[in-house]
C-alpha positions as CSV (number, residue, x, y, z in Angstrom):
1,X,-8.9,14.8,79.6
2,X,-10.9,16.6,76.9
3,X,-7.9,16.4,74.5
4,X,-7.7,12.6,75.0
5,X,-11.5,12.3,74.4
6,X,-11.2,14.4,71.2
7,X,-8.3,12.3,69.9
8,X,-10.2,9.1,70.7
9,X,-13.3,10.4,69.0
10,X,-11.4,11.5,65.9
11,X,-9.6,8.1,65.8
12,X,-12.9,6.2,66.0
13,X,-14.4,8.4,63.3
14,X,-11.5,7.9,60.9
15,X,-11.6,4.1,61.5
16,X,-15.3,4.0,60.8
17,X,-14.9,6.0,57.6
18,X,-12.0,3.8,56.5
19,X,-14.0,0.6,57.3
20,X,-17.0,2.0,55.3
21,X,-14.8,2.7,52.3
22,X,-13.4,-0.8,52.4
23,X,-16.8,-2.3,52.5
24,X,-18.1,-0.2,49.6
25,X,-15.0,-0.6,47.4
26,X,-15.9,-3.9,45.7
27,X,-19.3,-2.7,44.7
28,X,-17.9,0.7,43.5
29,X,-15.4,-1.1,41.3
30,X,-18.1,-3.5,40.0
31,X,-20.2,-0.5,39.0
32,X,-17.3,1.2,37.1
33,X,-16.3,-2.1,35.5
34,X,-19.9,-2.5,34.2
35,X,-19.7,1.0,32.7
36,X,-16.5,0.1,30.9
37,X,-18.1,-3.1,29.6
38,X,-21.1,-1.2,28.3
39,X,-18.9,1.2,26.4
40,X,-17.1,-1.7,24.8
41,X,-20.3,-3.5,24.0
42,X,-21.6,-0.4,22.1
43,X,-18.3,-0.2,20.3
44,X,-18.6,-3.9,19.4
45,X,-21.9,-3.4,17.6
46,X,-20.0,-1.6,14.8
47,X,-16.7,-3.5,15.0
48,X,-15.4,-7.1,15.0
49,X,-15.0,-9.2,18.1
50,X,-11.3,-9.0,17.7
51,X,-11.3,-5.1,17.7
52,X,-13.8,-5.1,20.6
53,X,-11.6,-7.4,22.7
54,X,-8.6,-5.2,21.9
55,X,-10.4,-2.1,23.0
56,X,-11.7,-3.8,26.1
57,X,-8.2,-4.9,27.2
58,X,-6.9,-1.4,26.6
59,X,-9.6,0.2,28.7
60,X,-9.3,-2.4,31.5
61,X,-5.5,-1.9,31.7
62,X,-5.9,1.9,31.7
63,X,-8.3,1.6,34.6
64,X,-5.9,-0.6,36.5
65,X,-8.0,-3.8,36.7
66,X,-6.0,-7.0,37.0
67,X,-8.0,-9.0,34.5
68,X,-6.7,-10.9,31.5
69,X,-8.3,-10.8,28.1
70,X,-9.3,-14.5,28.5
71,X,-11.4,-13.6,31.6
72,X,-14.0,-11.9,29.4
73,X,-16.6,-13.6,27.2
74,X,-17.7,-11.6,24.2
75,X,-20.6,-12.7,22.0
76,X,-21.9,-11.1,18.9
77,X,-24.9,-12.4,17.0
78,X,-26.0,-12.0,13.4
79,X,-28.0,-8.8,14.3
80,X,-24.7,-7.2,15.6
81,X,-26.0,-7.4,19.2
82,X,-23.0,-7.7,21.6
83,X,-22.8,-9.1,25.1
84,X,-19.7,-9.0,27.3
85,X,-19.5,-11.1,30.5
86,X,-17.0,-11.5,33.3
87,X,-17.2,-13.5,36.5
88,X,-14.7,-12.7,39.2
89,X,-14.2,-12.9,43.0
90,X,-13.4,-10.0,45.3
91,X,-13.3,-9.7,49.0
92,X,-13.8,-7.2,51.8
93,X,-10.7,-6.8,54.0
94,X,-10.4,-4.7,57.1
95,X,-7.0,-4.6,58.8
96,X,-5.8,-7.5,56.6
97,X,-8.6,-9.7,57.8
98,X,-11.0,-11.0,55.1
99,X,-14.5,-10.4,56.3
100,X,-16.3,-11.9,53.3
101,X,-15.6,-13.1,49.8
102,X,-17.9,-11.8,47.0
103,X,-18.7,-13.5,43.7
104,X,-19.6,-11.0,41.0
105,X,-21.0,-11.6,37.5
106,X,-20.9,-8.4,35.4
107,X,-22.7,-8.4,32.1
108,X,-23.2,-5.7,29.5
109,X,-25.3,-5.9,26.4
110,X,-25.7,-3.5,23.5
111,X,-28.0,-3.6,20.4
112,X,-26.9,-2.2,17.1
113,X,-28.7,1.0,16.4
114,X,-29.7,1.5,12.8
115,X,-29.2,5.0,11.4
116,X,-32.2,6.4,9.6
117,X,-31.7,9.4,7.4
């Protein structure tokens, strides 16, 4: 009877951990996407929008995200400040059942830093 109880306890523990990871995953991916956008925004302060978009697409594909380059909005003003935005939808699934749909708006901004020597 103790073995059955241990197996049941371990199974419940594994299911809880797996469920927790599924709930946290969309927020974790949003965080890392925001970091990628910040890197590209900083790059964009010194480069053209075209080169910034090219770098962004390369980074996003390397990280395995399923976004297209048209999903991103890149703006650059006359002061070389750059903002990159993306709005997307994700969902929390457990055992193939969608618990909730999440709408995310990720935005990164960077100001050009002037070098003083």
